[in-house]
C-alpha positions in Angstrom: -12.9 176.3 -16.7 -11.9 180.0 -16.6 -15.5 180.9 -16.1 -15.8 178.5 -13.1 -12.6 179.7 -11.5 -13.4 183.4 -12.0 -16.8 182.9 -10.3 -15.1 181.0 -7.5 -12.5 183.7 -6.9 -15.1 186.5 -6.8 -17.6 184.5 -4.7 -15.4 182.8 -2.2 -11.9 184.4 -2.8 -10.6 180.9 -3.7 -10.4 179.3 -7.2 -10.9 175.8 -5.6 -14.7 175.8 -5.7 -14.8 172.2 -4.7 -13.7 173.0 -1.1 -17.0 174.8 -0.5 -18.8 171.5 -0.3 -21.3 169.5 -2.2 -23.9 172.3 -1.8 -22.1 174.3 -4.5 -22.0 171.5 -7.0 -25.5 172.1 -8.3 -24.8 175.8 -9.0 -21.5 175.1 -10.6 -23.0 172.4 -12.9 -25.8 174.8 -14.0 -23.1 177.5 -14.7 -21.3 175.0 -16.9 -24.5 174.1 -18.8 -25.3 177.8 -19.2 -21.9 178.6 -20.6 -22.0 175.7 -23.1 -25.5 176.5 -24.1 -24.6 180.2 -24.7 -21.6 179.1 -26.8 -23.7 176.8 -29.0 -26.5 179.3 -29.4 -24.2 182.2 -30.2 -22.3 180.3 -32.9 -25.5 179.1 -34.5 -27.2 182.5 -34.5 -24.1 184.2 -35.8 -24.2 181.9 -38.9 -27.4 183.7 -39.8 -27.6 187.1 -41.6 -27.9 190.5 -40.0 -26.6 189.6 -36.6 -24.3 191.7 -34.3 -21.8 189.6 -32.5 -21.7 191.4 -29.1 -25.5 191.9 -29.0 -26.1 188.3 -29.8 -23.5 187.1 -27.2 -25.0 189.4 -24.5 -28.6 188.3 -25.2 -27.5 184.6 -25.2 -25.6 184.8 -21.9 -28.3 186.9 -20.2 -31.0 184.4 -21.2 -29.0 181.4 -20.0 -27.8 182.9 -16.8 -31.3 184.2 -16.0 -32.6 180.7 -16.6 -29.9 179.4 -14.3 -30.9 181.9 -11.6 -34.5 181.0 -11.9 -33.8 177.3 -11.5 -31.7 177.9 -8.4 -34.4 180.0 -6.8 -37.2 177.6 -7.6 -35.2 174.5 -6.6 -34.0 176.0 -3.3 -30.4 175.0 -4.1 -27.5 177.0 -2.6 -26.3 179.8 -4.8 -23.9 182.8 -4.6 -24.8 186.1 -6.3 -21.1 187.1 -6.6 -20.2 183.7 -8.0 -22.9 184.0 -10.7 -21.9 187.6 -11.6 -18.2 186.6 -11.8 -19.0 183.6 -14.0 -21.2 185.7 -16.2 -18.5 188.5 -16.6 -15.8 186.0 -17.4 -18.0 184.1 -19.8 -18.8 187.3 -21.7 -15.1 188.4 -21.9 -13.9 185.0 -22.9 -16.4 184.6 -25.7 -16.1 188.2 -26.8 -12.3 187.7 -27.3 -13.0 184.6 -29.3 -15.5 186.3 -31.5 -13.1 189.2 -32.1 -10.4 186.8 -33.3 -13.0 185.2 -35.6 -14.7 188.3 -36.9 -15.7 188.2 -40.6 -13.6 191.3 -41.6 -10.5 189.2 -41.1 -11.5 187.0 -44.1 -10.3 188.5 -47.4 -12.4 188.0 -50.5 -11.7 189.0 -54.1 -14.8 190.2 -56.0 -15.0 189.7 -59.8 -17.1 192.8 -60.9 -20.4 192.4 -62.7 -24.0 191.3 -61.9 -25.0 190.8 -58.4 -21.4 191.4 -57.1 -21.9 195.1 -57.8 -25.0 195.1 -55.5 -23.3 193.4 -52.5 -23.7 195.4 -49.2 -20.3 196.7 -48.3 -20.5 195.5 -44.7 -18.8 192.9 -42.5 -16.2 191.5 -44.9 -12.8 192.6 -46.0 -12.8 192.4 -49.8 -11.0 193.6 -52.8 -12.9 194.5 -56.0 -10.6 193.3 -58.8 -9.9 195.8 -61.6 -8.2 193.2 -63.7 -7.7 189.4 -63.7 -4.7 189.2 -61.3 -3.8 187.0 -58.5 -4.1 188.5 -55.0 -3.7 186.9 -51.6 -7.3 186.1 -50.7 -9.2 183.3 -49.0 -12.0 183.1 -51.7 -13.2 184.5 -55.0 -16.8 185.8 -55.3 -18.4 185.9 -58.7 -21.9 186.1 -60.3 -21.9 183.2 -62.8 -25.1 184.7 -64.4 -23.4 187.9 -65.3 -21.8 188.4 -68.7 -18.0 188.6 -68.2 -15.0 188.7 -70.4 -13.4 185.3 -71.2 -10.2 186.5 -69.4 -12.2 186.6 -66.1 -13.6 183.1 -66.8 -10.0 181.8 -67.2 -8.9 183.7 -64.1 -11.7 182.1 -62.0 -10.9 178.6 -63.4 -7.2 179.1 -62.5 -8.1 180.2 -58.9 -10.3 177.1 -58.5 -7.4 174.9 -59.7 -5.1 176.5 -57.2 -7.6 175.5 -54.4 -9.0 178.9 -53.8 -12.8 178.6 -53.1 -15.1 180.2 -55.7 -18.3 181.5 -54.0 -21.5 182.4 -55.8 -22.3 186.1 -55.2 -25.9 185.1 -54.3 -24.6 183.2 -51.2 -22.6 186.3 -50.0 -25.6 188.6 -50.7 -27.9 186.3 -48.7 -25.4 186.1 -45.8 -25.0 189.9 -45.6 -28.5 191.1 -46.4 -30.7 188.4 -44.9 -32.6 188.3 -48.2 -32.8 185.8 -51.0 -31.8 187.2 -54.4 -34.9 186.5 -56.4 -33.2 186.9 -59.8 -30.5 184.4 -58.8 -32.5 181.8 -56.9 -33.6 178.7 -58.8 -37.2 177.5 -58.4 -35.8 174.0 -58.3 -34.1 174.7 -55.0 -37.5 175.4 -53.3 -39.4 172.6 -55.1 -37.3 170.0 -53.3 -37.5 171.9 -50.0 -39.0 170.1 -46.9 -39.9 171.2 -43.4 -36.9 170.6 -41.1 -37.5 167.3 -39.3 -39.3 167.5 -36.0 -39.0 171.2 -35.5 -42.5 172.1 -36.9 -44.1 169.8 -34.3 -41.9 171.4 -31.5 -42.8 174.8 -32.8 -46.5 174.0 -32.6 -46.2 172.8 -29.0 -44.3 176.0 -28.2 -47.0 178.1 -29.9 -49.8 176.5 -27.8 -47.7 176.6 -24.6 -46.8 180.3 -24.9 -50.4 181.2 -25.8 -51.6 179.5 -22.6 -48.7 180.8 -20.5 -49.4 184.5 -21.5 -53.1 184.4 -21.1 -53.0 185.9 -17.5 -51.3 188.9 -19.2 -52.9 189.1 -22.6 -56.6 188.6 -21.5 -56.7 191.7 -19.2 -54.7 193.7 -21.8 -57.1 192.8 -24.6 -60.1 193.6 -22.3 -58.6 197.1 -21.7 -58.0 197.6 -25.4 -61.6 196.5 -26.2 -62.9 199.1 -23.7 -60.8 201.9 -25.2 -61.9 201.0 -28.7 -65.5 201.2 -27.6 -64.9 204.6 -26.1 -62.9 205.9 -29.0 -65.1 205.2 -32.0 -68.3 203.5 -33.0 -68.3 200.1 -34.7 -67.3 196.5 -34.0 -64.4 195.7 -31.7 -62.8 193.1 -34.0 -62.0 193.1 -37.6 -62.1 189.9 -39.6 -60.4 189.4 -43.0 -59.6 186.6 -45.3 -55.9 185.8 -45.4 -53.8 183.1 -47.1 -52.2 180.5 -44.8 -49.9 177.5 -45.2 -50.3 175.7 -48.4 -52.2 178.6 -49.9 -55.3 177.8 -47.8 -57.5 180.8 -46.9 -58.5 181.5 -43.3 -60.2 184.3 -41.4 -57.6 186.4 -39.5 -58.8 188.5 -36.6 -57.4 191.7 -35.1 -58.7 194.7 -33.2 -60.4 197.3 -35.4 -58.1 200.3 -35.9 -59.9 201.9 -38.8 -63.2 203.7 -39.3 -66.1 201.3 -40.1 -66.3 202.5 -43.7 -62.6 202.0 -44.4 -63.2 199.0 -46.7 -66.3 200.2 -48.6 -64.2 201.0 -51.7 -62.4 197.7 -51.6 -59.2 196.4 -50.1 -56.1 198.5 -50.3 -52.8 198.8 -48.5 -52.5 201.1 -45.4 -50.3 204.1 -46.1 -48.3 206.3 -43.8 -50.7 208.7 -41.9 -53.7 206.9 -43.4 -56.8 209.0 -42.7 -58.9 205.8 -42.3 -57.0 204.9 -39.1 -58.6 206.0 -35.8 -56.8 208.0 -33.2 -56.5 205.0 -30.9 -55.8 202.7 -33.8 -52.7 204.6 -34.7 -51.2 203.9 -31.3 -52.3 200.3 -31.3 -50.7 199.8 -34.7 -47.5 201.4 -33.6 -46.9 198.8 -30.9 -48.7 196.0 -32.8 -51.3 195.7 -30.0 -54.0 195.4 -32.6 -52.7 192.0 -33.5 -53.2 190.4 -30.1 -56.5 188.7 -31.0 -54.5 186.7 -33.6 -53.4 184.5 -30.7 -56.8 182.9 -31.5 -55.5 182.0 -34.9 -52.3 180.7 -33.4 -54.4 178.5 -31.0 -56.4 177.1 -33.9 -53.2 176.3 -35.8 -53.9 178.7 -38.7 -50.9 180.8 -37.7 -47.7 180.5 -35.7 -46.2 183.1 -33.4 -43.3 183.4 -35.9 -43.5 183.2 -39.7 -44.2 185.3 -42.8 -47.1 187.7 -42.2 -50.3 186.4 -43.9 -51.3 188.4 -46.9 -54.8 189.4 -48.0 -56.3 186.8 -50.3 -56.9 189.4 -53.1 -53.3 190.7 -53.0 -51.8 187.2 -52.6 -53.5 186.2 -55.9 -52.2 189.2 -57.7 -48.7 188.8 -56.4 -48.6 185.1 -57.3 -49.2 186.1 -61.0 -46.8 189.1 -61.0 -43.9 187.9 -58.8 -42.0 184.7 -59.5 -41.5 182.4 -56.5 -44.2 184.3 -54.5 -46.3 181.2 -53.7 -43.3 179.6 -52.0 -43.7 181.9 -49.0 -46.8 179.7 -48.2 -44.6 176.7 -47.5 -44.7 177.5 -43.8 -47.4 178.9 -41.5 -47.8 182.6 -41.4 -46.9 184.3 -38.1 -47.6 187.2 -35.8 -44.1 188.4 -36.4 -41.5 187.4 -38.9 -38.1 188.0 -40.5 -39.5 190.6 -43.0 -41.4 192.5 -40.3 -38.3 193.1 -38.1 -36.2 194.3 -41.0 -38.6 195.9 -43.5 -41.8 196.7 -41.7 -45.1 197.1 -43.4 -45.2 196.4 -47.2 -47.5 198.6 -49.3 -47.5 197.8 -53.0 -45.9 195.3 -55.4 -42.4 196.8 -55.2 -42.3 196.5 -51.4 -43.9 193.0 -51.6 -41.0 191.9 -53.7 -38.6 193.0 -51.0 -40.7 191.4 -48.4 -40.7 188.1 -50.4 -36.9 188.1 -50.5 -36.9 188.2 -46.7 -39.7 185.6 -46.4 -37.9 183.2 -48.6 -34.7 183.6 -46.5 -36.9 182.6 -43.5 -38.3 179.6 -45.4 -34.8 178.4 -46.4 -33.3 178.8 -42.9 -36.3 177.9 -40.7 -34.9 176.7 -37.4 -35.1 177.3 -33.6 -32.0 179.6 -33.9 -33.7 181.9 -36.5 -37.0 182.0 -34.6 -35.3 183.0 -31.3 -33.3 185.7 -33.2 -36.6 187.0 -34.6 -38.0 187.1 -31.0 -35.1 189.4 -29.8 -35.5 191.6 -32.9 -39.3 191.7 -32.4 -38.8 193.1 -28.9 -36.7 195.9 -30.4 -39.5 196.5 -33.0 -42.2 196.7 -30.3 -40.2 199.2 -28.3 -39.4 201.4 -31.3 -42.7 201.0 -33.3 -40.5 200.3 -36.4 -42.5 199.8 -39.7 -45.9 200.5 -38.3 -48.6 202.2 -40.5 
């Protein structure tokens, strides 16, 4: 209500918005829907890892209020700019106050040293690393049950549990803070019983097709311009086709703009490196802003890829990683994507060690696949495109 009243005061110098007449009811109703939508979205996204409260809140409110403004303009309904601005400002301040009161560092945790506990990122929570088994005023105890600990610690944890203090697996806290699955602490059985979340994959497919069609007036001229520049920059084909591994481990031919010299793959497939001499002058710029991947909209249209998901790996490397890295095949439970959780946090992976890190991000995406996570990746992808993060 505070949001509605604040907008009314700024727009009409009177908190009683209903006296303006029925013409204002449509706008007020849309503001209420926008506020509730932003509250729900912000809460759900902040339950995911690696999210900043104020940034998420601002992005959520902007999206909803811009949508509201677009509906008002298209519909021809009455609207007041000052009312919308006042409502937006009050909605932001009100939710920011709530998030500050609920911030994670207000929750005190006691950490039992050893194992994964020692590798937890020291961010976002107020915790105490216990030097000895002693009772401290905390809201939960964090422990790695796979670590070898003294029997005194085991008794201490049991006593805390009997007192009603929650005992949390360190892998859960690690996942929440890092946005990665701890591969050493994740049971294969948890993924064997995993299923796609209800109707969302079908909705996601409709969104993929719809967005590909909606962006064609922009992407087709842009791809035409890029094709012309490639032709002027170097000799060789415009497009590069390569076998990649898709959902269920099925191979498919992925397409992208050629960014390397035509003889780049004569000595076999290998990862691109920083300042790779095989990359053309134009190709380096295309890779920096991911413009070389625009033709993959064709793969999205065909259903071989999605706009969001783990990046598809080369068939040769996927086979090698599946043998060397436990749980690697489980990243193929979902469709590969143009962008993904690993890409916006790690960037390009070159080699087995970086592939392990990439897998820990990909499995987090598989476990938490949802509309909320996908929209969060969209916002983070925009940042990645603007900065060129992780390109090679």
